C-alpha positions in Angstrom: 0.0 0.0 0.0 2.8 2.4 0.7 4.1 1.8 -2.8 0.8 3.1 -4.2 1.1 6.2 -2.1 4.7 6.7 -3.2 3.6 6.4 -6.9 0.8 8.9 -6.3 3.3 11.4 -4.8 5.5 11.1 -7.9 2.5 12.0 -10.0 1.9 15.1 -7.9 -1.1 13.6 -6.1 -1.6 13.3 -2.3 -3.4 10.7 -0.3 -4.3 11.5 3.3 -4.2 8.9 6.0 -8.0 8.4 6.2 -8.1 7.7 2.4 -5.3 5.2 2.8 -7.0 3.4 5.8 -10.3 3.2 3.8 -8.4 1.8 0.8 -6.7 -0.9 3.0 -10.0 -1.8 4.7 -11.7 -2.1 1.3 -9.0 -4.4 0.1 -9.3 -6.9 3.0 -10.9 -10.3 2.4 -14.5 -10.8 3.5 -13.2 -12.9 6.5 -12.1 -9.6 8.0 -15.6 -8.1 8.2 -15.6 -8.0 12.0 -12.4 -6.0 12.0 -13.9 -3.5 9.5 -17.0 -3.1 11.7 -14.9 -2.6 14.8 -12.7 0.0 13.1 -15.7 1.9 11.9 -17.2 1.9 15.3 -14.0 3.2 16.9 -13.5 5.8 14.2 -17.0 7.2 14.5 -16.7 7.7 18.3 
């Protein structure tokens, strides 16, 4: 994932941390659904 951010930077684009976290969560396998729900709950509080 950090490689993608590095590539974006070389193209003059930026990706903030919240975008990167969402990107990583969206790329997780369905088996990690509980983790996604827990993260969303923590983030919203």
